[in-house]
Residue, then its C-alpha position, 0 to 999 in steps of 0.5 A: m247305278t250311282t254311288p251315294t256320296k257321304i255327308h262329312r261333318r263340319l265343325q268350328g273351333t279355335v286353333v290352339s297349336n300350329k307348331m307341327a308341319k301341315t297339322i293344326v290342333v283345334r279346340i271344339d267347345r260345346r255347352v252341355a246341361h247337367a243331367k240331374y241339375g240342369k246347370y250348363f257347363t262347357l266341354s272341350t275336345k281337341l282335334k288334329a286337322h290337316d292344313e296343307k298350306g299352313a293358312a291357319k294361325l294361332g287363335d283363328v276360328v276355323e272350320i274343319e271337315e271330317t275325312r279319311h284317316l291321314s295318320k294315327d290321330k288325324c282324320w279332319k282337314y282344314v276348310s276355311t278361316v271363319k274369323q282371324a285372331q286379334a293381333 
């Protein structure tokens, strides 16, 4: 009998801070329609992600993946850079 593998969520967002050791803060933006009026507006969420090598730079669009809790606030890990920030 094999154990089923868990599918981890992956999200894309923009790095807004990389000042912590091995940690980045990623802002995830999503567009949502108002329930009554139908107007679209942007909601954003900030998530802390583990970046072992410090590869992500400020302003980069990165992909993060859900993982086990690594600290009180950190349960995501850095996977790859989708688009580098403009210099």
